[in-house]
N, C-alpha and C positions, 0 to 999 in steps of 0.2 A: 504494500500500500504506500502511496506517495506521501511525502512530507505534508502536503496540503491536506490530503484526506485524513491523515492521522490527527492533525491539529483540529480539523473541523469536527471530527468525531469526539475528540477530547472536550471541546467546547459544548457539544451537544450533551455530553455526560455531566457537565457543570450546570447546565441550565435547569432551573426549577421546573418541576412537573406542574401540570394544570391543577392537580390535587393539592400540591404544596402552595401554589399561589392562592388557591381558594381558601386554604387553611389560614394563611397570613391575613387575607382580607377579612375573613369572618372574625378573627381575633382582634385585629386592630379596630375594626368598626364597632364591635361590641364594647371594647374599652372606651372608645370615644363617645359612644352613645350614653354610657353611664355617666361620664363626666358632663356631657352636654345637658343631660336631664337635671343635673344638680345645679349647674351655673346659669342655665338659660331656660326661658319659658317657651321658646319657639320650638317647632319640630326639628328634629335632626335631619340635616341634608348632606352632611359631610363637609360643610364649609368651615367648621371650627376645628378641623383636624387636617394636618398636612403631612404627607409621607416625606420623611427625610432619610438620611443614611443611605444604605445600599439600595433600598427599594425606591427611594426618591431619585437616585442617580442611575438606576438601571444596571447595577453591578452586583446584585445578589446572586449567590451560587448555592449549589446543592453540595452537601446536606444543608438544610435550612439553619440560619443563625437568627439573631434577634431581628425583629422588625421595629423600626423607630418611627415614632410620630411626634409631631409638634402639636400640642393642643392649645388653641388660642382662647385665653380667658377674657371675660368682660372687663371693661375699664373699672367697674365698681369694685372688683376684686383687687385691682392695682391700688385704688384709693384706700381700700381697707388695710392693705399691707403696708402702705406708706406711713400709716399712723402707728404702726407697731414698733417695738424695740427688740433688741437682741438679734439673733440670727434669723431674720425674717424669711430668708431663702429656705432654710431647713424647715421652718414652720409651714411654708407653702407646700413643700414636698410631703410633709406629714399629713397635711390636710388632704391632698390628692390621694395619698396612700389610704387614708381612712375611708374616703368615698369609694375607692375601688375595692377595698376589703369588704364592703357591704355586698358588692356584686359577686365577689369571689372569696367567700369566707374560709374556704379550705386551702387557699393558696397563700404561701408565705411571701407577701408583697413587701418590698423594701424600698427605701429611698437610697440613692447612690450618687452622691456628688451633685449632679445636675438633673438626674432623671429618677422616675419611679419605675421600678422593674416589676413586671408581672410575669413570673416564671412558670409558664404552663408546663405540664408534665410531658406532653408529647408535641412534636412539631415546633412551631415558633413560640418564643417568648416575646412579649411586647415591652418596649422601653418608651415611657411617656416623658416628654420634655414640655412642661407647662410654660407658657409665655404670653407675650403681648406683641402685636405689630406696632412698630414705631411710625412716626410721621413720615420718615424717609424709606418706608417699606422694608425695614430690617426688623429684628426681633429683640426684645428684652427677655432674658431667661435667667433663672436662678443658678447661682454657683455657691454651694454651701461651704466650700473650703475657706480656711483662714478667717473665720468669723462671719463669712457670708458676704456676697455682693451680687448686684445685678450686672449681667454681662450682655453686651450687644453682639449678636451673631447675624449672619446673612446666609441662610440656607438656600435661598433662591439663587444667590450668586454661585454657591458651591455646585448646585445642580446644573446651572447653565454652563459652568466651567467644564464639566464633564461632557455635557451635551454638545457644546460647540466644538470641542476637540474631537468627539466621536464623529460628528458630521464631516469635519475637515479630513479626518483620517480614514474615511470609508469604513467605519465601525471598528477600527483597530484599537481605539482607546479603551472601550468597555471590554473588548476581548482580552487585551493585555491585563487589565485589572483583574478580571475573573481568573485568569491563569495564575496570576501572582497570589491571589487569595488561596488557591489550591496549594501552592508552595508554602504559604504562611501556615496553613492548617496542617499539611502533611508532615512538614519538617519542624513544626512547633517553633516557628520563627517569632521572636519577641519584637515585632515591628507593628506599628499601628496601620490599620487599613487606610486611614487618611493619608499617611505618608506614601503608601503605595499608589494611591490615587493621584496625589499631587505630583509625584515624581513621574508617573506614567504620562500625564499631560505634558509636563515640561520636556521629557525625553522625546516624545513624538513630535513636539514642536520643531525640533531641529534634526531629527533622524531622516536620513536621505530617502528611505523607503516607507515613509510614514503612511502612505495611502495604498500600498501594494496589497496583493492578495495573501491568503494564508500560505502560499508557497514560500513567503519570506518570514514566516513566524519563527523558524528556528533561529535565524539571525536576529530577529526582533528581541527574543528572550535573551539571547547571549549578549547583545549590545546593551539591553536594559541593565543587566547585572553589572556589566562593565561600568556604566555610568553611576548606578546606585552606590557602588563602593566608593566612588569619589566624594560622595556627599555624606559619609559618616561624620557624625557630630555637626551636621549642617542644619540650616533652618530654611523655612519657606513661609511666605506671607499668605494667610488665608484669603481666598477670593472674597471681595466685598468689605473686608475689615483690615485693620493694621495688625491683627494678632499674628505673632510669630509661632510657628509650629517647630519644635525641636525634634530632629530625627533620632538623636541618640546614636549609640554604636553597639548596643547589646546584640544586634542582628548581624554584625559585620562578618563574623567567622562563617555563619551559615550562608551569607551572600557570596562569600569567596568560594565556598564549596559548591554552591549552585553554579557559579560562573565556570569553575573547572569542569563540571559535568556537562554544562551547556556547550563548552568549547569542544569537548570530546564528541558530544552528540552531533554537532555541526560537521565535524570531520567525518563521522560515520555517514551522515546524510550525503556529504559530497562524494563519498566512495560507494554509495548505494548499498551500504551495509545497514539496511533498515531495522533489522532486529536488534543489532547492537545499539543503534541510535535510540530505539524505543526503550531499551534497558536503562540508558542514561537519563532519558526524559522522565521515566518512572521514578528514578531516584530523587528527582526534583519535585514532581507533581503528584506522585502516588498512583494508585491502581486505576484511577479514572482516565489516565492516559493509556490507551490500548494500542496493541499492534494491529 
């Protein structure tokens, strides 16, 4: 089987099934409906919840991970919390937690930094980020760390950042991110998915073959790891805000191993030793990469 066909099959194995997509939507809609019924008197239409994270960006992979939603609270709730003292952000998360606990009394719901986590026993868990839309179409959200603060984020800009790169690159941005998430999971790589996303966009912005077909995916993976290694301990600015994301370096040795294997795999691809190439790709991506 050709390089192109093997990578195409690999991506098909990473794509969520219709059943998994339905599971995600059922769970996040039910969570949002419960919150909506508490904070609003209007019927739920979906307008008070926004998909963010991998589902919002179109980079979710199989097996399912968390599905993230931003739940938009009414202004009255903002006014109420502005009059409070102490860690108001933690108080907000505990309020949201208590509301959801009514709907899921047997579930161990918890607040975690910025979100409330609803850990369902099977399929997806739901992470809820409560917040408000600002006058400039960004969002105020809670951050409970270091005594608590309100933080400005721009999830629309993050989503558009991936979308625009994906359109420019003929679908290669999302495909690269999905493959890297398989590496992250299968090799237990201590790197944030956000870092993989940001670096994928930046890499493809300058890569010579950014919009080529899956025939070039072996080179794309190899060259991505080459560039990623150069950015250990680096930073990147979040789309839409001035927040700096630190890459760290805990992942460096695993990226170096992945690069060495990708280089071998590319050599095998070049000499038409497809089975040997597949063995090397599986060391990076796991069993979802098939011969």
